PADREN-245510 format. One record per residue: residue in three letters; x, z, y of N, C-alpha, C, O, CB in turn. Coordinates in steps of 0.1 Angstrom, whole numbers, plus 5000, padded with zeros to 4 digits. Glycine has a CB too. Layout:
BEGIN
alaXZYXZYXZYXZYXZY;...
***
This chain:
BEGIN
met370027547973371427547979371427647990370527657999371727407984;ser372427727990372527838000373327788012374127698011373127967995;ala373127848024373827818036375227868035375527968029373127878048;pro376227798041377627838041377727978048377028008058378527738047;arg378628058043378828188049379728178061380728098062379528288039;glu379528258071380328258083381428358081381128468076379428288096;pro382628328086383728428085383428548094382828528105385028368088;gly383828658090383628778098382428858095382328978098383528738113;arg381428798088380228868084380528938070381428898063379028778083;asp379729038067379829098054379628998043378528938043378929228053;ser380428988034380328888023380728958010381229068010381028758026;glu380528887999380928937986382428927984382928987974380128857976;ala383128857992384528837990385328957994385628968006385028707997;ala385629047985386429167989387829137992388529217999386329267978;phe388329027987389728987990390028958004391128958009390228877981;ala389028918012389128888026389129008035389428998047388028788030;lys388829118030388729248038390129298041390929308032387929348030;arg390329328053391629378058391729528055390729598059391929348073;ile392729568049392829708046394229768051395129688053392729738031;glu394229888054395529958058396030028046395430128041395230058070;pro397229978041397730038028397930188028397730258018399029968024;ala398430238040398730378041397430468040397530588036399430408054;arg396330408044395030488044394130468032393130528031394330448057;glu394630388022393830368010394330457999395330437994393930218006;pro393530557996393930657986394030597971394730647963393030777986;glu393230497969393230447955394330347952394530307940391930367953;leu395230317962396330227959397530307954397830417958396730147972;ser398130257944399330317939400530287948400530207956399630277924;ala401630367945402830347953403430197951403830137960403930447950;glu403330157939403830017936402929917943403529817948403729997920;gln401629927943400829837951401129837966401129727972399329867948;arg401429947971401729957985403029887988403229817998401830107990;arg404029907979405329837981405129687980405729607988406329877970;val404329637971404129497969403429437982403829337987403229467957;met402529517987401829468000402829468011402729378020400629568003;gln403629568012404629568023405629458022406029398032405429708023;arg406029418010406929308008406229178012406829088018407429297993;ala404929168008404229038012404029028027404228918032402829048005;glu403829138034403629138048405029098055405029028064403129268053;glu406029158049407429128055407728978053408328918062408429218048;ala407428928041407628788039406828698049407428598053407228748024;leu405628738052404828658061405428668075405528568083403428708062;arg405928788079406628798092407828718093408128648103406928948094;gln408628718082409928638082409528488083410228408090410628658069;arg408528438076408128298077407728268091408028158096406928268067;gly407028358098406628328112407928328121407928238130405728438117;leu408828408119410028408127410828278124411428228134410928528124;gln410928238112411628118109411027998116411727908120411628088093;gly409727988116409027878123409327878138409627778144407527898122;arg409427998144409727998159411227968161411527888170409528148164;leu412128008152413527978153413727828151414527758158414328048143;arg412927768142413027628139412727548152413327448155412227578127;gly411627588159411227528171412227538182412527448189409927588176;arg412827658183413827678193415127598190415727538199414227828194;asn415527588177416627508174416427358176417327288181416927528159;leu415227318174414927178177415027148192415627048196413427138172;leu414427238200414627218215416027218219416427138228413727318222;thr416827308214418227318217418927198213419727138221418927448211;gly418727148201419327028196419026908205419826818208419026998182;leu417726888209417326778217417926788231418326688237415726778219;gly418026918236418726928249420126888249420626828258418627078254;ile420926938239422326898237422426748236423326688241422926978226;gly421626688227421626548225421426468238422026368241420626498215;ala420426518246420126448259421326458269421626368276418926518266;val421926578269423126588278424226498273424926428281423626738278;ala424526488260425526408255425226258258426126188262425726428239;leu424026218256423726078259423726048274424125938278422226048254;gly423426148282423526128297425026118301425326028309422926248304;ile425926198295427326178298427826048294428525978301428126298292;tyr427426008282427825878277427425758286428125668289427325858262;gly426125768289425525658298426225658312426525558317424125678299;phe426425778317427125788331428525728330428925668340427125928335;thr429225758319430625708318430525558318431425498324431225758305;phe429625498310429625348310429225298323429725188328428525308299;tyr428325358330427925318344429125318353429325218361426825408349;lys429825428353431025438362432125338359432725288368431525578362;ile432325318346433425228342433025088346433925008350433725238327;ser431725048345431324918349431524888364431524778368429924888345;gln431524998372431724978386433124978391433424938402431025098393;glu434125008382435525008386435924858387436024788377436325088376;arg436324818398436824688401438224678405438724568409435924618412;phe438924788405440324788411441224698402442224648408440824928411;leu441024688389441824608381441624458384442524378385441624628366;asp440324428387440024288391440724258404441324148406438524268393;glu440724348414441424328427442924308425443524228431441124448436;leu443524388416444924378413445324248407446324178411445424488404;glu444524198398444724068392444623958402445323858402443724048380;gln443623968411443523868422444723868431445123758435442223888430;glu445223988434446423988443447623928436448423858442446724138447;val447723958423448823898415448723748415449723678416448923958400;glu447523688412447323548412447623488426448323378427445923518408;ala447223558437447523508450449023508453449623418459446823588461;ala449723608448451223618450451823508442452823448446451723758445;arg451423478430452023368422451723238428452623148428451423368407;ala450523218433450223088440451123068452451522958455448723088444;gln451323178460452123178472453623148468454223068475452023308480;ala454023208457455423188452455623038447456622978449455823288441;ala454522988441454622848436454622748448455222638446453522818427;lys454022778459454022688471455322688478455722578484452822728480;thr455922798479457222798487458322758478458522798467457422948492;pro459222658483460322608475461422718474461622798483460822478482;val462122708463463122808461464422738466464722628463463322838445;asn465222808474466522748480467622778471468822738474466722808493;
***
């Protein structure tokens, strides 16, 4: 049994070797175009991943702001007691009116 190969060392796997398409004379024009398309596809995939991450953060930020506004609104509405005070004044006025005889 042989020892596992370490990456970066010279190995028999020629497919792992990085080449510069413009400097390789044995590549045809069609092979160069295919390599350029493949590299462009890899670049686009990387950009999509970054954009997906940014979009996720933006969505979470907007959601947090919306939930914050919603929660703050409920908090403020629960503190409003002016209607309760008006109802108490109306009840007091009715009680006062009921106590005083009508002439």
